N, C-alpha and C positions, 0 to 999 in steps of 0.2 A: 447546484449544478446533478441534477438526481441521474445516476446513469442506470436507464433499465435494459440496455438491452445486455447482454451475459458475454459477448464475445467481445464488445467493447470496454466493459468492465476487467475482463481480463485481461487487455491491453495495455489499460490503464496503470493495472497493477503490473504489469510488466514495468513499464517505461518508471516507475516507482520503487521498482528492486533493483534494474540497472543503473538509476541513476536518485537516490535517495533524498540528495542535495534540492531537490525540488520543494520539499516539504522546508526548505528556508525561504523558497520565494513568495514573497507577499502576492505575486501576479497570477500564482497559480494554486487556489483556497480548495486545499482536497480533505474532506473528514470523512468522518466513516457513516456520518447520514448519508453521504452521496452513494449509497451502495444497499440495493434496496432486499439484495441477498445475503442470506446469511452468512455465508460461506466468503463470500466476497470483504465482507466487513471482519470475519477472524483474521483472513490473511491481511488486513490494510491495517488494522491494529497490529500484527503482530510486524508490520513490516515497521511500521510507524515508532513503534516500543523501542523497534531492537536499531533504527536512526536515534533514536533520543539517547540509548545507551552507546552510539559513537561506532555501532558498526557500520561501515561503508559496503556497500555492494551485498547484501546476506545473501546467504548461499540457502538451499534450499532445506538441508540440513539447517539449518540457522533457527529458519521459521518454523520446521518440522517441531527442532527442539524446545523454542520457544511455547508453541500451540501445545 
């Protein structure tokens, strides 16, 4: 699933930030490749890696620091 629309990509990232447990759900496979715009891939990667580090609901500061 590639998200071409920037607004939809932003909404999807918002959902992942608010509920990073979505990453663990096999039903919803979202990867960096699903985001065609670099800024969205960067944010996705930060949120995903923070999730892997155990950060639940990362803040803007967490994401900014990671980037």
